[in-house]
C-alpha positions in Angstrom: -12.8 -5.7 -6.0 -16.3 -4.9 -4.9 -17.8 -1.5 -5.3 -20.5 -0.1 -3.2 -23.2 2.6 -3.1 -21.4 4.6 -0.4 -19.9 8.0 -1.4 -16.4 7.8 -2.9 -13.6 7.8 -0.3 -11.0 9.4 -2.6 -10.9 12.7 -0.8 -11.0 11.2 2.7 -8.2 8.8 1.7 -6.0 11.4 0.2 -6.4 13.7 3.2 -3.3 13.8 5.5 -4.2 13.8 9.1 -2.6 16.7 10.9 -0.8 16.4 14.2 2.3 14.9 15.6 4.4 12.4 13.8 4.1 8.7 14.5 6.0 7.7 17.7 9.1 5.6 17.0 9.2 2.2 18.7 11.7 -0.6 18.9 10.1 -2.2 15.9 10.0 0.9 13.7 13.5 2.2 14.3 15.8 0.6 11.7 19.0 -1.0 12.8 20.8 0.4 9.7 20.7 3.7 7.8 18.6 5.4 10.5 18.9 8.7 8.7 16.6 7.3 6.1 13.7 6.8 8.5 10.7 9.1 8.4 7.8 9.3 10.9 5.8 12.3 9.7 2.3 11.6 8.5 2.7 13.5 5.2 5.5 11.2 4.0 3.8 8.0 5.2 0.4 8.9 3.7 2.0 9.9 0.4 3.9 6.6 0.1 0.7 4.7 0.9 -1.5 6.7 -1.4 0.7 6.1 -4.4 0.4 2.4 -4.0 -2.3 -0.2 -4.0 -0.4 -3.5 -3.5 1.0 -4.3 -0.1 2.5 -7.4 1.6 0.6 -8.8 4.6 2.7 -10.8 7.0 1.4 -12.9 9.9 2.1 -16.2 11.7 0.1 -19.3 10.7 0.6 -22.6 12.5 3.8 -21.3 14.0 5.4 -20.3 10.7 5.6 -16.9 9.0 3.4 -16.2 6.0 3.6 -13.2 3.7 0.8 -12.6 1.1 0.6 -9.9 -1.6 -2.8 -8.2 -1.5 -4.7 -4.9 -2.3 -5.3 -2.3 0.4 -7.0 1.0 0.9 -6.3 3.9 3.2 -9.0 5.9 4.9 -7.5 8.4 7.3 -5.5 6.6 10.0 -6.6 3.1 9.0 -5.7 0.5 6.4 -8.3 -1.9 5.0 -7.6 -5.2 3.3 -10.2 -7.6 1.9 -10.5 -11.1 0.7 -12.8 -14.1 0.6 -14.6 -15.0 3.8 -12.6 -18.3 3.6 -9.3 -16.5 3.5 -7.0 -17.8 6.3 -5.7 -14.4 7.6 -9.2 -12.9 7.5 -10.6 -16.0 9.3 -7.8 -15.7 11.9 -8.5 -12.0 12.4 -12.1 -12.9 13.2 -11.2 -15.7 15.6 -8.2 -14.3 17.3 -8.6 -12.3 20.6 -7.9 -9.4 20.5 -7.1 -9.8 16.8 -4.4 -11.0 14.5 -0.9 -9.6 14.9 0.3 -8.5 11.4 3.0 -6.5 9.6 2.1 -4.7 6.4 4.7 -3.3 4.0 4.5 -1.1 0.9 7.5 -0.3 -1.3 8.1 1.9 -4.4 11.3 1.5 -6.4 12.4 4.8 -7.8 15.8 4.0 -9.2 18.6 1.5 -9.7 21.8 2.8 -8.1 24.8 1.5 -9.9 28.1 2.1 -8.1 31.6 1.3 -9.3 31.9 -1.5 -6.7 29.4 -4.3 -6.4 29.2 -3.7 -2.7 27.7 -0.2 -3.0 25.0 -1.0 -5.6 21.6 0.0 -4.1 18.1 1.2 -4.9 16.4 4.5 -4.5 13.1 3.6 -2.8 10.3 4.7 -0.6 8.7 2.2 1.8 6.3 2.0 4.7 6.1 -0.6 7.4 3.1 -0.9 9.7 2.9 -3.1 12.8 -0.3 -3.8 14.6 -3.3 -6.0 15.3 -5.8 -6.5 12.5 -9.5 -6.8 13.3 -12.3 -8.0 11.1 -14.8 -5.3 10.2 -18.4 -6.4 10.9 -20.2 -3.0 10.8 -21.9 -2.8 7.4 -21.4 0.9 6.9 -17.6 0.6 7.6 -17.4 -2.4 5.3 -18.9 -0.4 2.5 -16.5 2.5 3.2 -13.6 0.1 3.2 -14.6 -1.6 -0.1 -14.9 1.8 -1.8 -11.5 2.7 -0.5 -10.0 -0.5 -2.0 -11.5 0.3 -5.4 -10.4 3.9 -5.3 -6.9 3.0 -4.1 -6.3 1.4 -7.5 -8.1 3.9 -9.6 -9.4 7.0 -7.8 -13.0 7.7 -8.6 -13.8 4.2 -9.9 -16.0 3.2 -7.0 -18.6 5.8 -8.0 -18.5 4.6 -11.6 -19.2 0.9 -11.3 -22.0 -1.4 -10.1 -22.2 -1.7 -6.4 -21.8 -5.1 -4.8 -25.0 -7.0 -4.3 -25.9 -8.8 -1.1 -24.4 -12.1 -2.2 -21.1 -10.5 -3.1 -20.9 -8.6 0.2 -21.6 -11.8 2.1 -18.7 -13.5 0.3 -16.3 -10.6 1.1 -14.5 -10.1 4.4 -12.6 -7.0 5.4 -9.9 -6.4 8.0 -8.8 -3.1 9.5 -5.3 -2.1 10.7 -4.9 1.2 12.5 -1.9 3.3 11.6 -0.3 3.5 15.0 3.1 1.8 14.9 4.4 3.1 11.6 7.6 4.1 9.9 8.7 5.1 6.4 12.2 4.7 4.9 13.5 6.7 2.0 16.7 6.5 -0.1 17.5 9.2 -2.7 20.6 10.3 -4.5 23.5 8.7 -6.3 26.0 6.0 -5.6 28.1 6.1 -2.5 31.4 5.1 -4.0 34.5 4.8 -1.9 37.1 7.5 -2.7 39.6 4.9 -3.8 37.2 3.6 -6.4 36.4 6.9 -8.1 39.0 6.4 -10.8 37.9 2.9 -11.8 36.7 2.7 -15.4 33.1 1.6 -14.6 30.0 3.6 -15.3 28.3 4.8 -12.1 25.0 6.5 -11.7 21.2 6.0 -11.3 18.7 4.4 -13.7 15.3 6.0 -12.9 12.4 3.6 -12.4 8.8 4.8 -12.7 5.4 3.0 -13.2 3.8 3.3 -16.6 0.2 2.9 -17.7 -0.7 2.1 -21.2 -3.7 3.3 -23.2 -6.9 1.7 -21.8 -8.1 -1.2 -23.8 -11.9 -1.5 -23.9 -13.6 -4.9 -23.2 -14.4 -6.8 -26.3 -18.1 -6.7 -25.3 -18.2 -3.0 -24.3 -21.3 -1.3 -25.7 -20.7 1.2 -28.5 -20.5 4.8 -27.4 -19.1 4.3 -23.9 -15.9 6.3 -23.8 -13.0 5.8 -21.4 -13.7 7.9 -18.2 -11.7 11.0 -17.6 -10.2 9.6 -14.4 -8.2 7.1 -16.4 -6.4 9.9 -18.1 -5.2 11.0 -14.6 -3.2 7.8 -14.2 
């Protein structure tokens, strides 16, 4: 991840854009469990801001490809980065008007164990974004995007690391995806056991799942006297 000299984007990224909810489309209305769908910006932004890994789907040579990659949110845009030789980033630069993509983000919050195998499930929060990705060529926007990518993983980190030099910036490509065709989906609660299964002698309930961060481990060659920054404690 390349840091830059631009101001940190943490506050801008965390801000929730006021206004109407995202407009549902044929691609964002689920065919099952429609009651779990969410289109309000607060829910969508919250799910995105608590993640840093997404899956980028696109078509390459007539076949679907899905790649795991880091992302950053700034307002109503997602930014993804990679090598200038990366195939999806090259395709976004060459395609006119851009590269059709689908980006997904998912949090698993619990394992839902029902009395029947059929009703086992997960408690989760997910976001799906459809749209056209464009390569970012404006230098100021590229720097903003790269800061967002660093701060998406550890808020505040972009201001506390060496900025990318000209060679590193030249080797890094950035694509932008506007948050226009967007939906979230959320499941909470316990198992949905059938009434006839309630007396079965099997344990039923939810096993909570949550991310955990360990104690920061300093680099072996870290200079003496450099303490772990306060923003790591916030994780």
